C-alpha positions in Angstrom: 10.2 175.4 147.1 9.1 174.9 143.3 11.1 177.9 140.9 7.8 178.5 140.0 5.8 178.8 142.8 8.8 181.1 144.6 8.3 183.3 141.1 4.6 184.0 142.6 5.3 183.7 145.8 8.4 186.2 146.3 9.8 187.2 144.0 7.2 189.3 141.8 6.0 191.4 145.2 9.5 192.2 145.5 9.8 192.8 141.4 6.3 195.0 141.8 7.6 197.0 145.3 11.4 197.7 143.4 10.2 198.5 140.0 6.5 199.8 139.9 4.7 197.9 139.0 0.8 198.6 138.5 0.1 194.5 137.0 1.8 190.9 137.4 2.0 190.9 133.3 4.6 194.2 133.7 6.9 192.5 135.2 9.5 190.8 133.6 9.8 186.2 134.1 12.0 184.0 131.8 10.8 183.3 128.8 12.0 180.0 127.6 15.5 178.3 128.0 17.9 177.9 125.0 20.5 175.3 125.8 22.9 175.2 122.3 26.2 173.2 121.4 28.2 173.6 118.5 29.9 170.2 117.6 33.0 172.3 115.7 35.7 170.4 113.8 33.4 166.5 114.3 31.0 167.6 112.9 31.6 164.9 110.1 32.0 162.2 112.7 28.0 160.9 113.5 29.2 159.1 116.7 30.1 162.2 118.1 26.8 164.0 116.9 25.0 160.9 118.6 26.7 161.2 121.9 26.4 165.2 121.8 22.1 164.5 120.8 22.0 161.4 123.4 23.6 164.3 126.2 22.0 167.2 125.2 18.5 165.2 125.6 19.7 163.8 129.1 20.8 167.3 130.5 17.8 168.7 128.7 15.1 166.2 129.2 14.1 166.6 125.8 14.6 165.4 122.5 17.2 168.1 121.0 17.3 169.7 117.4 20.3 168.6 114.9 21.0 172.2 113.1 22.4 172.4 109.8 24.5 174.9 108.2 22.4 177.4 106.2 25.6 178.1 103.4 29.0 176.4 102.5 32.2 177.9 103.6 35.3 176.5 102.8 37.3 178.0 104.8 35.8 176.0 107.9 35.1 173.0 105.7 30.7 173.8 106.0 28.7 172.5 103.7 25.2 173.7 103.5 22.8 170.8 105.0 25.7 169.7 106.9 25.2 169.3 110.6 27.2 171.9 112.3 25.3 172.2 116.0 22.5 170.6 118.1 19.9 173.1 120.4 17.1 172.6 122.6 14.0 175.3 123.9 12.6 174.8 127.4 9.6 176.5 128.1 7.3 176.1 131.2 7.9 173.4 133.9 10.4 171.7 132.0 12.4 175.4 131.9 11.6 175.7 135.4 13.0 172.7 136.3 16.1 172.6 134.4 16.7 176.1 135.8 16.9 175.0 139.6 19.2 172.4 138.5 21.3 174.6 136.8 21.0 177.0 140.1 21.6 174.6 142.9 23.6 171.3 141.1 25.9 172.4 138.7 26.6 175.6 139.2 28.5 174.5 142.4 30.1 171.1 140.6 31.9 174.0 137.8 35.0 173.7 139.0 36.9 176.8 140.0 33.6 179.1 140.1 33.3 182.4 141.8 30.0 182.9 140.1 28.6 184.8 136.9 30.3 188.0 136.3 27.1 190.8 135.6 28.4 191.7 132.5 26.8 188.1 130.9 23.1 189.6 131.2 22.6 192.1 127.8 20.9 195.3 127.3 17.7 193.7 127.9 17.8 191.6 131.1 18.5 188.3 128.4 21.6 186.0 130.3 24.3 183.9 128.4 25.9 180.9 130.4 28.7 179.1 128.5 30.5 175.8 129.9 32.8 173.9 129.5 32.5 170.6 129.8 28.4 168.9 130.2 29.8 166.5 132.9 28.4 169.1 135.9 25.4 167.9 134.9 23.6 165.3 137.5 22.5 163.3 134.4 26.0 162.9 133.2 28.6 160.3 134.3 31.5 161.1 134.1 32.6 158.1 133.8 30.8 157.1 131.0 31.6 159.5 128.7 34.0 159.7 126.3 34.6 163.3 124.4 33.3 166.3 126.9 32.2 169.0 125.1 31.1 172.2 125.6 27.5 174.4 126.1 26.1 177.4 126.3 22.8 178.2 127.9 20.3 181.1 127.1 17.9 182.4 129.4 15.7 184.7 127.3 13.4 187.2 129.1 10.6 189.9 128.9 13.0 192.5 130.8 13.0 195.8 129.0 16.2 197.4 131.0 19.7 195.6 131.7 19.2 196.2 135.7 15.5 194.6 135.2 16.2 191.6 134.4 19.5 191.4 136.9 16.8 191.5 139.5 14.9 189.2 138.1 17.6 186.7 137.6 19.6 187.7 140.9 16.2 186.8 142.8 15.8 183.5 141.0 18.9 182.3 142.6 21.4 183.3 139.9 24.6 182.8 141.6 26.4 186.7 140.5 29.3 188.3 141.3 29.9 191.3 143.6 31.3 193.5 140.5 33.5 196.5 141.8 32.8 199.9 140.1 36.6 201.1 139.1 
């Protein structure tokens, strides 16, 4: 079953039951997924930036935007207008397709993966996850990659509290670690 259908048929009733929502619009839902890569010390290498843009585009299924420095910082050797990262925001069907792929394919492919720490969910129910290697995504073939880069994924929800967001993400299938309280 597709993730969007699963949300409407299974997850929404469970959220309404647990938190006592009267209306489906009160229940938290995922609004967008942002994928971000900082180019760091390779900011002056145009070929590296092009490779990152290409790989993020393949992962997301849509063309990413090159982010530029807003001001110069001499200690980091960054000049205003210099490309410092690559970002893409997914919404709608593309977002649900990406989340399905992330949960079912990419997380299991991460080496020594034991689950997402619950501390990665902020106080308003948004999740931020970092990957050290972009080759865990099925669109990227490891034998074609010259430079391995990391990336960050932020899943934004409409949840008001951390508990609502965490419960929504668990129902969506995100593999969280069971953390013991000390």
